[in-house]
C-alpha positions in Angstrom: 79.1 98.6 127.2 78.6 99.5 123.6 75.5 99.7 121.8 73.6 96.3 120.7 72.7 95.8 117.3 68.8 96.2 118.3 69.4 99.5 119.9 70.7 100.7 116.6 68.2 99.6 114.9 65.9 101.2 118.1 67.5 104.4 117.3 67.3 104.3 113.2 63.1 103.4 112.8 63.0 107.1 115.8 65.1 109.0 113.8 63.1 108.1 110.6 59.6 108.6 112.3 60.7 112.3 113.2 63.4 112.3 110.4 62.7 112.4 106.4 65.7 109.6 105.2 68.0 112.4 103.6 67.1 114.2 107.2 67.9 111.1 109.1 71.2 110.2 106.9 73.0 114.0 107.1 72.0 114.2 110.5 74.1 110.3 111.0 76.8 112.3 108.7 77.5 115.0 110.5 77.7 112.7 113.5 80.6 110.2 112.0 82.5 113.1 110.9 81.9 115.4 114.1 81.6 112.8 116.4 82.6 109.4 116.0 85.5 110.2 114.3 87.3 112.6 117.6 85.3 111.3 120.3 87.5 109.3 122.8 84.4 107.5 124.2 84.4 104.4 122.2 80.5 103.4 123.5 79.5 106.9 121.2 81.9 105.7 118.4 80.7 102.4 117.9 77.4 102.8 118.6 77.7 106.1 115.8 79.1 103.5 113.6 76.1 101.0 113.7 73.9 103.9 112.8 76.4 104.4 110.0 76.4 101.1 108.8 72.1 101.0 109.1 72.4 104.3 106.9 74.0 101.7 103.9 77.6 102.9 104.1 80.4 100.2 104.1 83.1 101.4 107.0 85.2 100.5 105.2 85.7 102.8 102.1 85.4 105.7 105.3 88.1 104.8 107.5 91.2 105.3 107.3 94.6 102.5 108.5 96.0 105.8 110.2 92.8 106.1 112.2 92.5 103.0 113.5 96.1 102.9 114.3 95.8 106.0 116.7 92.9 104.6 118.5 94.5 101.1 118.6 97.7 102.5 120.2 95.6 104.2 122.8 93.8 100.6 122.9 97.5 99.1 123.9 97.8 101.7 126.3 94.9 101.3 128.2 95.5 97.1 128.1 98.8 97.9 129.5 98.3 99.8 131.9 95.5 98.4 133.4 95.0 94.4 133.4 91.5 94.4 134.4 90.8 96.0 131.2 88.8 94.0 130.1 87.4 95.5 126.6 88.4 93.6 123.6 90.5 95.8 120.6 87.1 95.7 118.0 85.0 97.3 121.2 87.2 99.9 121.7 87.4 100.6 117.8 84.1 100.0 117.1 84.7 97.4 113.6 83.6 94.3 113.2 86.6 91.8 112.7 86.4 91.9 109.2 86.0 95.7 109.1 89.4 96.0 111.1 91.2 93.0 108.8 89.6 94.8 105.3 90.6 98.0 106.2 94.1 97.0 107.7 94.7 95.0 104.3 95.7 92.1 107.1 95.2 88.6 106.4 92.6 86.6 109.5 94.7 85.2 112.1 96.0 82.1 111.4 93.8 79.1 112.5 96.9 77.4 114.7 95.9 80.4 116.5 92.6 79.8 116.6 93.0 76.1 118.1 96.1 77.2 119.9 93.2 79.5 122.4 90.7 76.4 122.1 93.4 73.9 123.4 94.3 76.5 125.8 91.3 77.3 127.5 90.2 72.8 127.0 93.5 72.2 128.9 93.3 75.1 131.9 89.5 73.7 132.6 91.5 70.2 132.9 94.3 71.8 135.6 91.1 73.9 137.6 88.8 69.7 137.7 92.6 67.7 138.6 93.3 70.4 141.4 89.8 70.7 142.8 90.0 67.1 142.5 93.5 66.9 144.4 92.0 69.5 147.1 89.3 67.2 148.8 91.5 64.1 147.5 94.3 64.4 149.0 93.5 64.8 153.0 92.0 61.3 152.4 94.9 59.3 150.6 97.8 61.2 152.0 99.7 62.0 155.5 98.4 65.4 156.6 102.1 66.6 156.3 102.2 66.4 152.7 98.2 67.2 152.2 97.9 70.8 154.6 101.0 71.8 152.0 99.1 71.1 149.1 95.8 72.1 149.8 96.9 75.0 151.3 99.1 75.5 147.5 95.6 74.7 145.7 93.7 77.3 148.1 96.4 80.2 147.6 96.7 80.0 143.6 92.8 79.5 143.2 91.7 82.7 145.9 94.4 85.3 145.9 94.1 88.1 144.3 97.3 89.0 144.2 98.9 85.7 142.3 97.5 86.0 138.7 97.4 82.6 137.3 99.8 81.9 134.4 97.6 80.3 132.1 95.5 83.3 132.0 97.6 85.8 131.3 98.4 83.8 128.5 95.1 83.5 127.3 95.0 87.1 127.4 97.9 87.8 125.6 96.6 85.2 122.7 93.1 86.5 123.0 94.1 90.1 122.5 96.4 89.2 119.5 92.7 87.7 118.1 90.8 90.8 119.1 88.9 90.0 120.8 87.5 90.7 125.2 90.4 90.1 127.7 88.8 88.2 130.8 89.5 88.9 134.2 89.5 85.6 135.2 88.9 82.3 133.8 86.6 80.9 137.3 85.0 83.8 136.4 84.2 84.1 133.0 84.3 80.4 131.6 82.0 79.0 135.3 80.5 81.7 137.2 79.0 84.0 134.2 77.5 81.7 132.8 75.5 79.9 135.3 74.4 83.6 136.3 73.2 83.9 133.1 71.5 80.4 133.2 70.1 81.2 136.8 68.3 84.9 135.2 66.8 83.8 132.1 
């Protein structure tokens, strides 16, 4: 899990408590060149990148497109090898979307990709609501020999770990293109996780 902005600020405060601003700047500079640019640990890399940002350095000035391309290739290999790999490309790289686009000299994603993403999420939610409703309504309105296969199919699609939902696969593909974090499952991401967060707060 990457370091949060608050954690990086706290680390910076602790450093300045024990080190002069020059020594703290030198420490961050050395950590950046000797650790962040060579490590395979994305969490360490993004934490040091945050400290570097807080020291007043613009990452656009110190990172190269070649370096980000190398890290991006590593991320692509991991994402292809393990479908449950949920870390977003930007978390892996340790940069913000704006920094990434500026370093790679990429235009922002077209608005239509973002609109299509939102449309897909809403459509997927409607499909789930429809399936949930059909599961309970079909046995009442249909003869048993029609309702049984319909309910069995809905149960199989909803609960199977072997069958991957094509809409979730499409969403993950679009998320990847937009540099967003992949999701493991639609219901878990959009329904169960928010409910758990709400209950904890």
